[in-house]
N, C-alpha and C positions, 0 to 999 in steps of 0.2 A: 769682800763677800763675791760670791761667785752669782753671773745672772743668768738667768735663763732667756734665752731669746726662739720666739718660736720658729718651727722649721721655715726655711726659705722655699717659696713655694714658685714653683715654674710655670709662668704663664703658659706658654707653648705647651707643655705636656697637660695641662688644666683643660687648655683649649682640645688637644687631640682625644683627650676622654671625654668629652662632652661632645666633641663630633662622633666620637665612635658608639656613644652611649646613641645618639639620635639616628646613628647609621642603622644599627642593629633593631631599634626599635621599628623604625620603618621597614626593615626588611621581615622581622615579625609579622608585622601588619600585613605588608605585600603577600607573603606568603598564605595568611590567612584568608586574605582575599582570593587568592587563587586557590587555595582548597575549600574555599565556599563556592567560587565560581564552577567549579569541577564537579562537587556537588551536585549544584544546579542544574548542568549541563548533562543531560543523561546521554548514555548509550541510547542509538533507538535500531530496533529490527522491525522492519515494516514486512509482514507476511503476507502477499496475496495466492490465494489458490486457483486454480482454473477450472472455470465453468462448474459452479456450484452454488446455489440461491439458498436463501437462509431455510430453507424450509426442509431443507438436508441435516440441521442440526437438533440437538436433541435440546439445548437450551432454547430453542424458536420453538420446541413442540415438535419438533419430529421424531419420529418413531421407527424409521426404516434402517436405520443405520446408527452405529455406537461410534459416539465421541467421547470418551473418558477424559483427555485430557483437556478438550475443550469446554467439558463442564465444569473440571478443576479450574479452568482459567476463568471462567464466568462467574464462578463461586467465590473467587479471589479478588476479582476485577470487576471490570465495567462492561455490559454489552449494549449495543445500542439497536433501537428497532427501526429507525428509519433511517441506514444508510442505503444509497442509490448508485449504482455503476451505469454505465453504459451499456447496449445489448450484447456487444460484441468485445472479442479481446481485444485487440490491438488499439481502437479508439481507446478503451479504458485506460491501457498501459501508456499511451500518448499523455491523457490528460493527469493522470497520478505522477508522472515524470515531469512535466513541465507547469502544473498547476493552473493550466488556462483549457477553458472549454474548448473541443474540437473545432467550435466554426472558425478560432482563429488560427489553427494551425495544424490541424489533420490535413494529409494531402496525397495519402495512397495508403494501403493498406500492406502493413507490415513496415513502413516506412515512418522514423524518426527524424525528420529534418536534421539534415547538420548545422542549419543555425541556432536551432532550439539551444535554450540553456535549462540544465534540470536540476532535479533534485539532490542528484549525485555532485554536481558543479557545488550547488549552495553548499552542502556538507563537507564539500571536500577544501573548498574554501573558508569554511569557520573552522579548521584543524582538526576536523574526523579521517579516521582511516575509513575508506569506502570500498565496500564489496560488495558484487552482485552474485547470485548463484540462482540456477534453475533455468527459466524459459528467457531468451530474449525478442526474437522474432520483431527485430527494430531496424535491419542493415537492409534486408530484399536480398535472401539467400540467394543462391542460383538457381535453385528450381523455378523461381518466378519469373516473371515476362522480363524480356531483355529491357523494356523501357524503365522498370522499377528496380531491376537487379543492384545491388549495390548501392542504390540513391540513399540509403538512410544514413545510420551511426554506429559506428562501433562502440563496444562496452568501455574501453579505454579512452574514447573519445567524449563520451558522456558524462564523465567525473568518476568513472571508478577506478580505483588504483589497482584492484585485484577483480578478478572474475571466472568463475567455472560455469559454462553456460551450455544448453541446446539450442540448434538454429542459431548459428550467427552467422557464417558464412557456406555452410554446407545444411541440409536437413538430416537424414538419418534416424534413427530411432531414437525416442525421448525415453525408453523405457526399458526394455532387456537388449543388451549389447550396444548401448547409446552411443552417438557420435556426440563427442563432448568439446568444447573450446575452455581451455584452460590458461588463463594470461595471454592469449594471443595463438596458441598452439592448438590445433584440432588433431583429433584421434578417435578412433571409433574401437571400444572397448569390448572384450570378449562376451560372448553372448550370455554368460552367466552372471554378468554383473548389471544390477539393476540401478537406472539413471537416479531416480530419486534419491536413492542411499548414498552416491557420490555427491549430488548436490549439497546434500543436508552435511555430508561429512566435511565439505569443504569449508562450508560456514562454520561448523565447530572448531575447525583447526584455527580457522581465523580469530574467534574469539578466545581460545588460548593464547593465540599469538600476541592479541590486540588488549586482553585482561586489563591491565593497568592504564590504557590510554581510550580516549575517546573514539568509539567507531559506531559505524550507519552501515548496517547491513539491510541489503532488500533481495526479498527472497519470494522471488514469482515462480512458484512452484509448477513444476510440470503435472501433476496431479490435481483435478481428477480428469482431465481431458480423455477424449477418446484417442487412441483403441480402448475398448474396453477390455484389458487382459487381467490374468492373475497377478498377485504381488508375492512377494516371498514368501509373508503369511497366509496366502491361500490354500484351502484344504487340496483342491484340485487344480493341481498346476497345468492340467490340459484344459480347464474348463473353457466352454465359449458362450456362456450363458451370460450375456451383457448386463442384466439386472443386479446378478450375483457377483459377478465380477467389479461394477461399479460399487457395491457395498464394500467389498475388499478393499477398493482403491480410497473410498471414503476413511474407513478405519485405519489405512497406513498413512494416510495422510494426518491423519489426528495424532498417531503415534509420532509421526516425525517433527510436528509442532510442537509435541511432548519432549522430544529430546533437544531443542533448543532452549525451551523454558527450563529444561532442569539444568542444564549447562551452564546456564546464568546464576542457578543457585551451589551448584557445586564450586564455580569459579568465585563466590562468594559476590558477586556483581549483579545479584537481583534488584536490590534496591535502588541502584543508580540506570537502570537499565528499563526504558519503555519498550515493551512490545505491542505492537499492531499487527490483527490477523484480520483480514476479509476475503474476498474474490473477485475476480475479474468482471464477471456477469452471471447469468442464471445458468440453471443447468441444462444439460442436452436434452434434445425434445424427445428423444427417444427413451429416457428415463420418466419413471414414476415414483413418486415418493410420499408417503403418509404424515399428513402435518395435523395433529389432532384428528378429527373427522372428515377431513378433506384429503383426497387425492389430489397431488398437484404433479400435473404434466410439466416437466422442463420447457423453460422458454428462452433457452438460447437464440439469439437475434431477433427476439421479438421486443419491442417497445414497452411491453405490459410488465405489470410485476414480475411475472413469472420468468421476464427476461431481466430486470434491473432490482430487485430487492436482494438486496445481499447482506449478510451478517456482517458486523465489525465487534470485534473483540477488543479488550485493553487491558493491559497488567503492568502492574511497578507498584511493589508493595511498598506501603507507607505513603504513598503518592496517589495513587488511584483507591478511591474508596472501593473496598471490596463488598463483591456481593450487590451491586449497582446498576440500575437500568436508566439508559440515557434515551430519552424518545425524541431529542432534538432531531433534526434534519441535517444529513453530512450526505457530501457527492464527494467526486475523486479529486476535483480540485484543491479541496478542503486539505488533502495530507501537508501539500508543499507548505502553505504558510502555518500549519501547526507544528512540522516540523520545524521550522525557521525559528517560532518563538520559542519551542524547546531548546534549540542550540544557541538561543540569544543573540539572534543575527535578524538582519532583514532579508525577506525574500530577493533571490538575485534577479528576479525578472518578474514582469508584471504577471498577476495572478487576479484570477476569477474566484480564487477561493476565499474561504472564511477559516481562521482558526477556531479549531474545539479544543484547543489545548487547557483554557479555564474549566470547560466541562472534565476534563481529565482529571482536573484537581478536586473535583466537587462544586466547582463554583458553577453559578447559572451563566457567565460568560453571554455572548450576543449570538443567540440562537438564529439560525437562516429562518426568512419566513417562505422561501418558497427554492426551487433548484431548474436549472436551465439544462436540456439536452439537445445536444446537435446529434444528430446519427446520420451517417452517409458514410459506411466503410469502404465503398469503394467507386470514389469521386469520380472514376472515368466512364461511369454507368449507372442509370438510374435517375433517382430524386432523393434529396434527402428528407429526413423527420425532425420535425422540432416541437418540443413539448415542453411545458413547464409546469410544474407541480408543487404540491403543498403535501401536508400528511394525507388529505382525504381527497383533495379535487384535482384534475388534469386537464389541460387545455393544450390542444393541438395548433399546430399553425395554420392548419387549414378550417379552425372552428371549432371541431369537436370539443366537447366537453362532457367529461366523465366523474361520477362520483366514485372513486376507487375504490371505499370502504364499504360501499354497499355493492359495487359490480368490478369486482374483481378483472374479471376477463374482458372488460370494457366492451360489454354487446349491446348496451342503451345509451348512446349520448343523449345529453338534453338538447332539446329545441332550441335553436339560436336567439328566441326570445324569452327563455328562462334563464334565471340566475347571472342576472345582467351586472351586480356588483362585484360576483366570483370571477365572471370574465373580465370584467374591468380592469382587475385586480390583477390578474394572470397575465391578460393582455401587456398591460402596463410592464410587468419584467420581463416580456418577452421583446418588446420593442425596444428594450434598453441594451440588447443584444445586436451583433450584425446579423442580418438576415440570410447573407450568403458566405459560403466557408471557401475553402481553396482546394486546389488538384494540381498534382505533381507536372501533371501533363499542361497546365494552363501557366503557371505562376513561375515554372522554373525553366 
């Protein structure tokens, strides 16, 4: 009789097979984690227009200018009603780049101190491709006083892998026939070349290049700053009418933002790309704009609402709830911690900001109770201004208190013996910040 024996097993082969199974299972799990992490870590495009208050946008009740792309963005995303900048460009640019109040790190106009850690550094270290295009004005270009010239930071030293910028080491034109520095090389382009098209196209090209990898694009636009000149879409290319040219520039700014948004859709990356759009300060003082029944005079350089109340739009399909309005306070030190949370990292520097990412996702978050602004654009002369405000009340460092909701031009301060609880609350917030800022001449 034949006997049938079970096949002999090879213990080593069985061990190898089990080990391989465990390895493959772990690899699949790790791949799923990486893919999940990539999905949760969005690309980020941060757009900051130049010299435009919230009164200029149709979603904020403006009727003087056409902004169809931003209308679409507001309909499909979120807009904030209480976003506040500093009154002038460089102070705001330093704040948004560093996540710190100007009282801690602002030293001179057009200067980002070399020692500062930036939003670019943070996103670069988080594994993002980092790109900046548009307006720099943070190095101290050749036309500034010798004591400030070249005392600031070059874009490649501020955490950006690639750049296409106006006013790095040279001034030149920002619009027609622009002087542009591209990845460290400066050139002046022909007179028929429009600078804003160049900066925007550079970003569109990088989006194409990095479509399959995480990227951070910072777009400090040249529009709609003076000089107020015709755009490629203007009917009269010889126009000297500042108000009409400004209107054309607003419409062209809107068009370029639309190009950025639509490229994310064309590349199939819209759902994993967070886009934020704001402005660095109020509108130029020579411009008048209709907002509802009010005519708003531009307040650039002023600490009033006209100089500091800016638009803020957010878009990310399937993440940012469409057609929503957020009434929480936001100021420019908040962008750095917000992007840190979106990237899943800790801020690489101490910050005065507060993340509003939960609000972007439709949650309540931890809204600010107040914001603090320290304003001294040229610390080598004059005196600084300080104020703390919430949605309604505003207290200056010299004790003036205004009900901004009902006194938007700040004409009637309350007597010192009035609204004592409000004064006490805002004064407490002010006392939590340093009273004295910095100066490049004094500290470096």
